Structure formats: structure tokens, C-alpha cells
PLY file of the C-alpha trace (Angstrom):
ply
format ascii 1.0
element vertex 259
property float x
property float y
property float z
element edge 258
property int vertex1
property int vertex2
end_header
29.33 24.08 -8.03
25.99 22.31 -7.78
23.32 23.21 -5.24
21.01 20.23 -4.68
17.73 20.93 -2.89
15.59 18.16 -1.38
12.26 19.81 -0.60
10.44 17.47 1.78
7.27 17.63 3.82
9.07 18.50 7.06
12.44 19.95 6.05
14.24 21.41 3.05
17.81 20.14 2.76
20.35 22.14 0.73
23.61 20.42 -0.24
26.57 21.96 -2.00
28.43 19.54 -4.28
31.94 19.68 -5.69
31.69 16.87 -8.23
30.11 13.98 -6.31
31.42 15.17 -2.94
29.21 17.11 -0.55
31.02 20.29 0.52
28.28 21.45 2.91
24.68 20.69 3.80
22.05 22.80 5.54
18.50 22.16 6.72
15.52 24.45 7.22
11.89 23.74 8.13
9.56 23.44 5.14
7.20 26.39 4.86
5.48 27.05 1.51
5.06 30.69 2.57
8.83 31.27 2.86
9.82 33.60 0.03
12.77 33.40 -2.32
14.18 36.49 -0.60
14.05 34.79 2.80
15.80 31.72 1.44
18.46 33.97 -0.09
19.24 35.80 3.17
19.54 32.52 5.08
21.58 30.77 2.40
23.91 33.72 1.81
24.89 33.74 5.47
25.66 30.01 5.38
27.70 30.35 2.20
29.72 33.12 3.86
30.48 30.80 6.78
31.88 28.34 4.23
33.99 31.08 2.66
32.03 30.97 -0.60
30.35 33.54 -2.83
26.95 33.04 -4.43
28.70 33.15 -7.80
30.36 29.81 -6.98
26.99 28.11 -7.61
26.30 27.68 -11.31
23.82 24.78 -11.27
20.77 24.02 -9.13
18.62 20.89 -9.03
15.47 20.40 -6.96
13.39 17.39 -5.91
10.11 18.28 -4.27
7.10 16.58 -2.75
5.61 19.96 -1.78
4.51 21.59 -5.06
3.35 24.80 -3.33
6.89 25.49 -2.11
8.56 25.04 -5.50
7.74 28.50 -6.87
9.77 30.31 -4.22
12.75 28.00 -4.76
12.59 28.88 -8.46
12.55 32.57 -7.51
15.64 31.97 -5.35
17.47 30.31 -8.25
16.54 32.92 -10.84
16.84 36.10 -8.79
19.90 35.35 -6.68
21.88 32.80 -8.71
20.79 33.63 -12.25
20.20 29.92 -12.82
17.28 28.00 -14.32
16.91 25.13 -11.85
16.56 21.54 -12.96
13.47 19.86 -11.54
13.95 16.16 -10.85
11.76 14.06 -13.11
11.05 16.87 -15.58
12.57 17.74 -18.95
16.29 17.09 -19.21
16.36 15.84 -15.59
14.13 12.88 -16.41
14.73 9.86 -14.17
15.59 7.67 -17.20
14.25 4.54 -15.51
11.20 2.35 -15.86
8.50 3.09 -13.29
6.47 -0.10 -13.32
3.40 0.97 -11.33
-0.22 1.85 -12.15
0.32 5.63 -12.00
3.99 6.41 -12.72
3.49 10.18 -12.39
2.30 9.76 -8.80
5.70 8.49 -7.63
7.26 11.02 -5.25
10.41 12.72 -6.48
12.33 11.73 -3.34
11.56 8.05 -3.87
12.45 8.20 -7.55
15.73 9.98 -6.83
16.53 7.42 -4.12
16.05 4.70 -6.72
18.37 6.44 -9.18
21.12 6.76 -6.56
20.73 3.27 -5.11
20.87 1.58 -8.52
24.00 3.57 -9.38
25.73 2.62 -6.11
24.58 -0.93 -5.32
24.26 -3.94 -7.66
21.31 -6.32 -7.89
17.78 -6.10 -6.56
17.26 -3.46 -3.88
14.83 -2.52 -1.14
15.09 1.12 -0.03
13.69 2.15 3.35
13.40 5.93 3.77
12.55 7.19 7.26
10.93 10.55 6.62
7.64 12.22 7.50
6.21 9.06 6.01
8.27 5.87 5.96
8.52 4.35 2.49
9.77 0.91 1.49
10.53 0.64 -2.24
11.54 -2.24 -4.50
14.05 -1.63 -7.31
14.95 -4.53 -9.61
18.44 -5.39 -10.87
17.84 -3.35 -14.05
17.07 -0.23 -12.03
13.31 -0.31 -12.62
11.03 0.93 -9.86
8.60 -1.92 -9.11
6.46 -0.46 -6.34
6.50 -0.18 -2.58
4.82 0.68 0.70
3.90 3.95 2.41
3.48 3.92 6.19
3.12 6.72 8.74
6.50 7.96 9.93
7.32 7.17 13.53
6.87 10.80 14.59
3.47 10.94 12.87
2.49 7.77 14.73
3.58 9.28 18.02
1.78 12.57 17.29
-1.43 10.66 16.57
-1.08 8.65 19.78
-0.47 11.69 21.98
-2.88 13.99 20.16
-5.82 11.63 20.40
-5.47 10.59 24.03
-6.17 12.67 27.12
-3.45 11.52 29.52
-0.54 10.15 27.49
2.56 12.40 27.66
4.81 13.40 24.79
8.02 11.38 24.72
11.23 11.56 22.70
11.95 8.94 20.04
14.88 6.87 21.27
15.78 3.25 21.82
14.29 1.78 25.01
16.90 1.41 27.75
15.87 -2.20 28.35
15.41 -5.01 25.83
12.23 -6.02 27.65
8.95 -5.41 25.84
6.99 -5.44 29.08
6.98 -1.86 30.31
6.37 -0.99 33.94
5.37 2.66 33.54
3.42 4.70 31.01
6.42 6.33 29.31
8.27 3.02 28.89
5.16 1.32 27.56
4.67 4.07 24.98
8.32 3.94 23.89
8.24 0.16 23.58
5.07 0.32 21.54
6.33 3.00 19.20
9.97 1.89 18.86
9.81 -1.91 18.91
6.47 -1.83 17.14
8.12 0.13 14.34
11.09 -2.25 14.18
8.69 -5.20 13.98
6.74 -3.53 11.19
9.92 -2.90 9.19
11.17 -6.45 9.69
7.81 -7.90 8.70
7.38 -5.75 5.60
10.91 -6.36 4.37
10.63 -10.10 4.94
7.42 -10.23 2.91
8.88 -8.02 0.19
11.98 -10.22 -0.14
9.79 -13.30 -0.45
7.76 -11.62 -3.19
10.85 -10.48 -5.11
12.13 -14.06 -5.04
15.79 -13.10 -5.50
18.45 -11.87 -3.06
17.89 -8.17 -2.39
20.05 -5.68 -0.51
18.22 -3.43 1.96
19.38 0.20 1.98
18.17 2.54 4.72
18.15 6.31 4.52
16.49 9.21 6.34
17.05 10.81 9.70
16.18 7.84 11.94
17.93 5.16 9.88
21.04 5.16 12.10
18.95 4.77 15.26
17.04 1.76 13.94
20.14 0.19 12.39
21.57 -0.32 15.88
18.62 -2.48 16.87
17.87 -4.68 13.87
19.81 -6.80 11.38
17.59 -6.06 8.38
19.70 -3.31 6.78
22.67 -4.10 4.57
23.71 -0.45 4.40
22.73 2.92 5.85
23.15 5.72 3.31
22.14 9.04 4.82
22.80 11.08 1.67
21.03 8.82 -0.82
18.49 11.43 -1.98
21.08 14.18 -2.35
23.44 11.87 -4.24
20.59 10.93 -6.55
20.09 14.60 -7.34
23.81 14.99 -8.08
23.65 11.98 -10.43
20.65 13.45 -12.28
22.41 16.81 -12.61
25.55 15.12 -13.91
23.57 13.14 -16.48
21.77 16.28 -17.59
25.06 18.15 -17.94
26.40 15.39 -20.20
23.31 15.65 -22.40
0 1
1 2
2 3
3 4
4 5
5 6
6 7
7 8
8 9
9 10
10 11
11 12
12 13
13 14
14 15
15 16
16 17
17 18
18 19
19 20
20 21
21 22
22 23
23 24
24 25
25 26
26 27
27 28
28 29
29 30
30 31
31 32
32 33
33 34
34 35
35 36
36 37
37 38
38 39
39 40
40 41
41 42
42 43
43 44
44 45
45 46
46 47
47 48
48 49
49 50
50 51
51 52
52 53
53 54
54 55
55 56
56 57
57 58
58 59
59 60
60 61
61 62
62 63
63 64
64 65
65 66
66 67
67 68
68 69
69 70
70 71
71 72
72 73
73 74
74 75
75 76
76 77
77 78
78 79
79 80
80 81
81 82
82 83
83 84
84 85
85 86
86 87
87 88
88 89
89 90
90 91
91 92
92 93
93 94
94 95
95 96
96 97
97 98
98 99
99 100
100 101
101 102
102 103
103 104
104 105
105 106
106 107
107 108
108 109
109 110
110 111
111 112
112 113
113 114
114 115
115 116
116 117
117 118
118 119
119 120
120 121
121 122
122 123
123 124
124 125
125 126
126 127
127 128
128 129
129 130
130 131
131 132
132 133
133 134
134 135
135 136
136 137
137 138
138 139
139 140
140 141
141 142
142 143
143 144
144 145
145 146
146 147
147 148
148 149
149 150
150 151
151 152
152 153
153 154
154 155
155 156
156 157
157 158
158 159
159 160
160 161
161 162
162 163
163 164
164 165
165 166
166 167
167 168
168 169
169 170
170 171
171 172
172 173
173 174
174 175
175 176
176 177
177 178
178 179
179 180
180 181
181 182
182 183
183 184
184 185
185 186
186 187
187 188
188 189
189 190
190 191
191 192
192 193
193 194
194 195
195 196
196 197
197 198
198 199
199 200
200 201
201 202
202 203
203 204
204 205
205 206
206 207
207 208
208 209
209 210
210 211
211 212
212 213
213 214
214 215
215 216
216 217
217 218
218 219
219 220
220 221
221 222
222 223
223 224
224 225
225 226
226 227
227 228
228 229
229 230
230 231
231 232
232 233
233 234
234 235
235 236
236 237
237 238
238 239
239 240
240 241
241 242
242 243
243 244
244 245
245 246
246 247
247 248
248 249
249 250
250 251
251 252
252 253
253 254
254 255
255 256
256 257
257 258
């Protein structure tokens, strides 16, 4: 079985694949200080709950945007699974796609893996919106080439900045406003309207401009934790694909295995 690990700025997601199907997925907060031993204790307990032994895992692939945390994941793979992990974008796990930007090596592994998965699953030109710690909007052409994109503060980062830099504004939960009105009558409602509908407006504006620049029909694929929430309140997404990054890792591992 394949263990795919998406090592992000906020969370590390572990997914266990049987072929292209996800058997289980688990999430833990990202902490570069967490040791391979700590990961092993946590993961072993979760495998036991699934009725699996560590020996069932014979391949591991990792995508990371937190280089400091990668070492301990490698220790986990080597010490507890006796596996040399594949690192997305390196060696045999190369993305095998054109990255048509000024500094190709600066492209985050999560965004590259999203592009790999989206091109494999959806035809034509694509726009991928990933709601993570940062929100990214990426353009992939019909040949699968990465053409560039946008990086914006994630909605939680925006809210943290708003609350952290004001004396009296309270912390609120990210959710859809109960009313469609954009004229709030109390502080909490006004904050939620500003953050939520402001974010929807930003997404709609960016995607509209990106489509115009591409000049051809483009499908918009949303992924990330808040994609489902926003999808209920805008018509801009053609599909919501929560497992896009993990599926991209599985595709890379499969390609590497064939090599």
C-alpha cells in the first residue's frame, strides 16, 4: 500500500491508498520539531484502528512546503517502514510537466501536485483554487503545463490579521453569514460579511480576470478545507475536489513505479 503525505504549513495529511482509492486519511498539526518517533507512535495507533500492520505500507511519497519538517518524515519512513520515500518533484518523482514561470523551482510542491492531478482528471484549460493557509489560484493549460497563478492570504490569515491588529474586534468563526445582506447591523456580522463576502468577491474577480487572460474556456476546480463552504455561495467552481493533492501524489507514485 502507498502512504501519501501532504506536508503543509498548517497541517500534515496522511492518506493510505489501495491503488487509486483512499483507504484512510489522517491529519495532524504541522510542527517541524515533531520527531519521526512521535509520528510513528501516532500513526501506528491509527493503523491499528484500521486493522492494518505497518508492514502493509511498502511505498511512501511526500509533498512538502515546509522543508524543516521533511527530515523527520524521512526518519519515519526509514526507521519504521524501511522505505526510501519519494519526494514530489525530485528524482524519479519528477512532475514531468512544463513549468512556464520565471523561477520554476520556486513552485510549491502542493501546487505542482494539484496541477498533475487536475490535468489527469479534467480535460482542457484549468484554473485550480486551493484554499489553504494561503489561497492559491493557478492556471494549467490544455497540455498540462503550469502557466502561473496568484497567491493571496488565506481567509484565516486575513481574519487573524484583522483581530490581531485591532484592540476591540472579537474573534469570530469562519462561516457563511446568516443573511444575504451585506449591510451588517452589529460588529460580529460586519466582520463576517467583510471576511466572507469579501473573500468570495476576490475569488470571483480573480477568476474572471484569469479566464479573460487565458482566452479559452477553462474549468475551475476548487480544493482545500474551505472549498465546500464557498462552493455553496458562488457559481464560479465547476468542481470541488477535496483530495486533489493526495490524488496527485498517488499519480506521481504510480508513474514512478512504472519507471
